[in-house]
C-alpha positions in Angstrom: -26.6 9.2 12.5 -23.5 10.0 10.6 -24.6 7.7 7.8 -27.7 10.0 7.2 -25.7 13.2 7.0 -22.5 11.8 5.4 -21.9 8.8 3.2 -19.8 6.0 4.8 -16.4 5.1 3.5 -15.0 1.6 3.1 -12.0 0.5 5.2 -9.3 -2.0 4.5 -8.5 -4.7 7.2 -5.8 -2.4 8.6 -8.2 0.5 9.0 -7.1 2.6 6.0 -9.8 4.1 3.7 -10.4 2.4 0.3 -9.5 5.1 -2.2 -11.0 5.5 -5.6 -8.9 4.5 -8.6 -7.8 8.1 -9.4 -7.8 9.4 -5.8 -4.6 10.7 -4.2 -4.0 11.5 -0.5 -2.8 15.1 0.2 -2.7 15.5 4.0 -3.4 13.6 7.2 -4.2 15.1 10.6 -5.0 13.3 13.9 -7.3 14.3 16.7 -9.8 16.3 14.5 -13.4 17.2 15.4 -16.0 18.1 12.9 -18.6 20.6 14.1 -21.5 22.4 12.5 -22.1 26.2 12.7 -25.2 26.7 14.8 -26.1 29.9 12.9 -26.2 28.2 9.5 -27.4 24.7 10.6 -30.2 23.6 8.4 -33.2 22.0 10.1 -33.1 18.9 7.9 -29.4 18.4 8.2 -28.8 15.8 11.0 -25.2 16.6 11.8 -23.6 13.8 13.8 -21.2 14.1 16.7 -17.7 13.5 15.2 -15.1 13.8 17.9 -11.4 12.8 17.9 -10.8 11.3 14.5 -8.3 11.0 11.8 -8.9 13.5 8.9 -7.6 12.5 5.5 -7.7 15.1 2.7 -7.6 13.6 -0.8 -8.1 15.0 -4.3 -11.8 13.9 -4.1 -12.9 13.8 -0.5 -12.5 14.8 3.2 -12.4 11.5 5.0 -13.0 11.3 8.7 -12.2 8.0 10.6 -12.8 7.6 14.3 -9.7 6.9 16.4 -11.5 5.7 19.5 -12.2 2.1 18.3 -10.3 -0.5 16.4 -10.8 -1.2 12.8 -12.5 -4.5 13.5 -15.2 -3.1 15.7 -15.6 0.2 13.9 -19.1 0.9 12.7 -20.1 2.6 9.4 -21.0 5.8 11.3 -17.4 6.1 12.5 -15.9 6.2 9.0 -17.5 8.9 6.8 -16.5 11.3 4.1 -17.5 14.7 2.7 -17.1 15.0 -1.1 -15.2 18.0 -2.2 -17.8 18.4 -5.0 -20.3 19.4 -2.3 -18.1 22.2 -1.0 -19.2 25.6 -2.2 -16.9 27.9 -0.2 -13.8 27.8 2.0 -13.7 30.6 4.5 -10.4 32.5 4.8 -8.5 32.0 8.1 -8.3 35.3 10.0 -5.1 35.7 11.9 -5.2 37.6 15.1 -3.6 37.6 18.5 -6.5 35.6 19.9 -6.3 32.9 17.1 -2.6 32.3 18.0 -3.6 30.8 21.4 -6.9 29.2 20.3 -7.5 25.8 18.8 -6.9 26.0 15.0 -10.1 25.9 13.0 -11.1 25.7 9.3 -14.6 26.6 8.2 -16.2 25.6 4.9 -19.6 25.5 3.4 -21.4 22.5 1.9 -24.6 21.8 0.0 -27.3 19.9 1.8 -30.0 17.9 0.0 -33.6 17.5 0.9 -32.9 14.2 2.5 -30.6 15.9 5.0 -27.2 14.7 3.6 -24.4 16.5 1.8 -25.1 16.8 -2.0 -22.4 16.5 -4.6 -24.5 18.0 -7.4 -25.9 21.5 -7.2 -29.2 20.3 -8.7 -30.1 18.2 -5.7 -29.3 20.7 -3.0 -32.0 22.8 -1.2 -29.8 24.5 1.5 -26.3 24.8 2.8 -24.5 24.4 6.1 -21.1 25.5 7.4 -18.8 22.8 8.9 -15.8 23.6 11.1 -12.7 21.4 11.3 -11.3 21.6 14.8 -7.6 20.6 14.8 -6.9 19.5 18.4 -3.8 17.5 17.5 -0.5 18.4 15.9 -0.7 19.9 12.4 0.2 22.9 10.4 -3.0 24.9 9.8 -1.6 27.0 7.0 -0.2 24.0 5.1 -3.6 22.2 5.5 -5.6 25.2 4.3 -3.3 25.6 1.3 -3.7 21.9 0.3 -7.4 22.1 0.9 -7.7 25.0 -1.5 -5.5 23.3 -4.0 -7.6 20.1 -3.9 -10.9 21.9 -4.1 -9.8 24.2 -7.0 -8.2 21.3 -8.8 -11.6 19.5 -9.2 -9.9 16.2 -9.9 -13.3 14.4 -9.6 -14.4 16.2 -12.8 -11.3 16.4 -15.0 -9.7 13.0 -13.9 -6.1 12.7 -14.8 -4.5 15.9 -15.9 -3.1 15.6 -19.4 0.2 17.1 -20.3 -0.2 19.5 -23.3 1.9 19.0 -26.3 3.7 22.3 -27.1 6.5 20.8 -29.3 4.7 22.0 -32.4 4.5 25.6 -31.3 8.2 25.6 -30.2 9.2 24.1 -33.5 7.3 26.7 -35.5 8.8 29.5 -33.5 12.4 28.1 -33.9 11.8 27.4 -37.6 10.7 31.0 -38.1 13.7 32.3 -36.3 16.1 30.1 -38.2 14.5 30.7 -41.6 14.5 34.5 -41.0 18.3 34.5 -41.3 18.8 31.5 -43.6 18.9 33.7 -46.7 21.6 35.9 -45.3 25.1 35.1 -46.3 27.2 36.4 -43.3 30.9 36.1 -43.0 33.5 37.0 -40.5 32.5 37.7 -36.9 28.9 38.1 -37.8 28.7 34.7 -39.4 30.4 33.0 -36.4 28.0 34.7 -34.0 25.0 33.7 -36.2 26.2 30.1 -36.4 26.7 29.9 -32.6 23.2 31.4 -32.1 21.6 28.7 -34.3 23.5 26.0 -32.4 22.2 27.3 -29.1 18.7 27.4 -30.5 19.0 23.9 -31.8 20.2 22.7 -28.4 17.4 24.5 -26.6 14.9 22.9 -28.9 16.3 19.4 -28.2 16.2 20.0 -24.4 12.6 21.2 -24.6 11.6 18.2 -26.7 13.4 15.9 -24.2 11.6 17.4 -21.2 8.3 17.3 -23.0 8.8 13.6 -23.6 9.9 13.0 -19.9 6.8 14.9 -18.6 4.5 12.9 -20.9 6.1 9.7 -19.8 5.6 10.5 -16.2 2.0 11.5 -16.8 1.4 8.3 -18.8 3.0 6.2 -16.1 0.6 7.7 -13.5 -2.3 7.0 -15.8 -1.2 3.4 -16.2 -1.1 2.9 -12.4 -4.6 4.3 -12.0 -5.9 2.2 -15.0 -4.4 -0.9 -13.4 -6.1 -0.1 -10.1 -9.5 0.3 -11.9 -9.0 -3.0 -13.7 -8.0 -4.8 -10.4 -11.1 -3.4 -8.6 -13.3 -4.6 -11.5 -11.7 -8.1 -11.5 -12.2 -8.3 -7.7 -15.8 -7.3 -8.0 -16.4 -9.7 -10.8 -14.9 -12.6 -9.0 -17.4 -12.2 -6.2 -20.5 -12.3 -8.5 -19.3 -15.0 -10.9 -21.3 -18.2 -11.2 -20.0 -21.6 -9.9 -19.8 -22.9 -13.5 -16.6 -20.9 -14.1 -13.7 -23.2 -14.9 -10.5 -23.3 -12.9 -8.4 -22.0 -15.9 -10.4 -18.8 -16.1 -10.2 -18.3 -12.3 -6.4 -18.8 -12.5 -6.0 -16.3 -15.3 -8.0 -13.7 -13.3 -5.8 -14.3 -10.2 -2.7 -13.9 -12.3 -4.1 -10.7 -13.8 -4.8 -9.3 -10.3 -1.3 -10.1 -9.1 0.2 -8.5 -12.1 -1.9 -5.3 -11.8 -1.1 -5.1 -8.1 2.7 -5.2 -8.9 2.2 -2.2 -11.2 2.3 0.2 -8.3 0.4 1.9 -5.4 -1.6 4.8 -6.7 -1.4 6.8 -3.5 1.7 5.8 -1.4 1.9 7.2 2.1 4.7 9.9 2.3 6.2 12.0 5.0 4.9 15.1 3.3 1.3 14.0 3.3 1.2 12.0 6.6 3.5 14.2 8.7 3.8 12.9 12.3 1.6 10.0 11.4 3.9 8.7 8.7 5.0 5.5 10.3 1.5 4.7 11.6 -0.1 5.1 8.1 2.8 3.4 6.4 2.3 0.4 8.7 -1.4 0.2 7.8 -0.7 0.5 4.0 2.0 -2.1 4.3 -0.4 -4.5 6.0 -2.9 -4.1 3.2 -0.2 -4.5 0.5 1.5 -7.6 1.9 -1.7 -9.6 2.0 -1.6 -11.0 -1.5 2.2 -11.7 -1.6 1.8 -13.4 1.8 -1.0 -15.7 0.5 1.1 -16.5 -2.5 4.1 -17.4 -0.3 2.1 -19.8 1.9 1.6 -17.5 4.9 5.2 -16.4 5.6 7.6 -14.2 3.6 11.1 -12.9 4.2 11.3 -9.3 5.3 13.9 -8.6 2.5 11.5 -9.8 -0.1 8.8 -7.6 1.3 11.2 -4.6 1.2 11.9 -5.1 -2.5 8.2 -5.7 -3.5 6.9 -2.7 -1.5 9.5 -0.3 -2.8 8.9 -1.5 -6.4 5.2 -0.8 -5.9 5.8 2.7 -4.4 7.8 3.8 -7.5 9.9 6.9 -6.7 8.6 7.2 -3.1 11.1 4.7 -1.7 11.4 3.9 2.0 14.5 2.9 4.0 14.9 -0.4 5.8 14.6 1.4 9.1 11.2 2.8 8.1 10.0 -0.7 7.0 11.2 -2.3 10.3 9.5 0.4 12.3 6.3 0.1 10.3 6.2 -3.7 11.0 6.8 -3.3 14.7 3.8 -1.0 15.0 1.5 -3.9 13.9 1.3 -5.0 17.6 -0.8 -1.9 18.3 -3.2 -2.5 15.4 -5.8 -5.2 14.8 -4.2 -6.6 11.6 -4.1 -10.3 10.6 -0.3 -10.3 10.2 2.8 -10.0 12.4 6.5 -9.6 12.4 8.5 -12.7 13.5 12.1 -13.2 14.4 13.7 -16.7 14.3 16.3 -17.8 16.7 19.0 -17.3 14.0 18.0 -13.7 13.7 16.1 -14.0 10.3 13.0 -11.8 10.3 9.9 -12.6 8.4 6.3 -11.4 8.0 3.7 -14.1 8.6 0.0 -14.4 8.9 -1.5 -14.8 12.4 -3.4 -17.8 11.1 -0.1 -19.5 10.0 0.7 -22.5 12.1 4.1 -24.1 12.6 2.4 -27.4 13.3 1.3 -27.7 9.7 4.9 -27.2 8.5 6.2 -29.7 11.0 3.7 -32.2 9.8 4.9 -31.8 6.2 8.6 -32.0 7.3 7.9 -35.1 9.3 6.3 -36.8 6.4 9.3 -35.9 4.3 12.0 -37.3 6.6 10.0 -40.6 7.0 10.4 -41.5 3.4 12.9 -44.3 2.7 15.4 -42.1 0.8 15.2 -39.4 3.6 15.7 -42.1 6.3 18.9 -43.2 4.6 20.4 -39.8 3.4 18.4 -37.2 5.2 17.1 -34.0 3.6 18.6 -30.6 2.9 17.2 -27.1 2.9 16.8 -27.3 -0.9 14.8 -30.5 -0.6 12.5 -29.0 2.0 12.2 -25.8 -0.1 10.9 -27.8 -3.2 8.3 -29.6 -1.1 7.1 -26.6 0.9 7.3 -24.3 -2.1 9.4 -21.6 -0.3 12.9 -20.2 -0.6 15.8 -22.4 0.6 16.7 -19.8 3.3 13.2 -19.9 4.7 13.2 -23.7 4.5 16.4 -23.9 6.5 14.8 -21.8 9.2 11.8 -24.2 9.4 14.2 -27.2 9.6 16.2 -25.5 12.4 12.9 -24.7 14.2 11.8 -28.3 13.9 15.2 -29.4 15.3 14.7 -27.1 18.3 11.3 -28.8 18.9 13.0 -32.2 18.9 11.5 -33.5 15.7 14.8 -33.6 13.7 18.5 -34.2 14.2 21.1 -32.3 12.3 24.3 -33.5 10.7 27.0 -31.0 9.6 29.3 -32.1 6.8 31.4 -30.4 4.1 28.3 -30.7 1.8 26.3 -28.7 4.2 23.4 -29.4 6.7 21.5 -32.7 6.5 18.5 -33.2 8.6 17.2 -36.6 9.8 14.2 -37.9 11.8 14.9 -37.9 15.5 15.0 -41.5 16.7 16.3 -40.8 20.3 12.8 -40.6 21.8 12.2 -44.2 20.7 15.4 -45.6 22.2 15.1 -46.9 25.7 17.9 -46.2 28.1 17.4 -49.6 29.7 17.8 -51.4 26.4 20.0 -49.2 24.1 20.9 -51.9 21.7 17.5 -53.4 21.4 16.1 -53.4 17.9 12.4 -52.6 17.7 10.1 -54.0 15.1 7.6 -51.2 15.3 7.5 -47.4 15.0 9.8 -45.0 13.2 12.9 -46.9 14.5 11.8 -50.0 12.6 11.2 -48.0 9.5 14.7 -46.6 9.7 16.2 -50.1 10.2 14.4 -51.4 7.2 15.4 -48.4 5.0 19.1 -48.6 6.0 19.5 -52.3 6.1 21.6 -53.8 3.2 19.7 -56.3 1.1 
């Protein structure tokens, strides 16, 4: 039903909308209903029943996502959007004594095509309809209306990235004219000192203006580069799904490296307290779940929380988050249907790991390591395990301690550090402690440690 009136929006595994390359979030409001004005309802406009959803205002669209179901079971009709290009008018909010106690509402008019759906282009519209945003949750109505007007008037879907105008030439001409106007005058005494001081201040002002022009241009270009990187990453991802099987591994590897590099450039629309409001930690948790997917795969299914904090803040640019915000965002994953989780080892080290990650696979690799002749004689260290498992030594140590707690390893503490050995005690019989077996791991250990 909704799919006929409004186009559906793609969602990430965490339930966040897939934004366009140059699209930025402006405001988020929970518990929002979308209703149609009965008096202006067009006969061909099949308006759906959209109740209790999350409304996201961006520079390009009004996105509505149902809050009643999980992201895994959410149907296309429960995640739709209204293009701001289809909006023809936003009605002013009339403040009265009655409106102070009523549910906040925002009314706007959209174009409707002959097929009964909202039309982005005026040429394809045959009628119009008035839609009402009913804000049943917490949210500042005046702030939302202000951002709604700003996004609609900005028309970012047409102009794209706003370019910073270069006004250095005009300033230079004006300053040159001012300076040259008095250059032919030979002033002495107090007048000459004042003139010289004025020229010095004008020169300083020009330098400051040039510096701020360069800074603004740099910030604008940096924003453009982030958006360009996102476009290239989306193109690479779409290209990898349609490529033929004849592509060689080297080409696939270079594409994967390019995707990882483009991802590290930055997040085009980071969740902020200003845009998300009371839903800041919830939306931050969803965005973090989407972001950490690639670093998690690269790290083998588990990654240290400190590493995630550094990577995520680097991608957010100037919109940094605190360690407390990161920890709170990770703890909310239990309420969402996301494929990752926060884990705390017995030593207190906290990591992010995939739900499909299995300790048994790591234990199998560790067990094969400690059964080698060299390891049977001298044991293994955290650095040895890190090289084999392809992870950081700190994480390798946690896995070794975890394997020890399961009874797979024994630990020896010396001035050189921790050394881990295969646990032979399960193969030693209490009735025959000194008996030497000629089979099993015990026999392998005897062979490896015996002096030839």
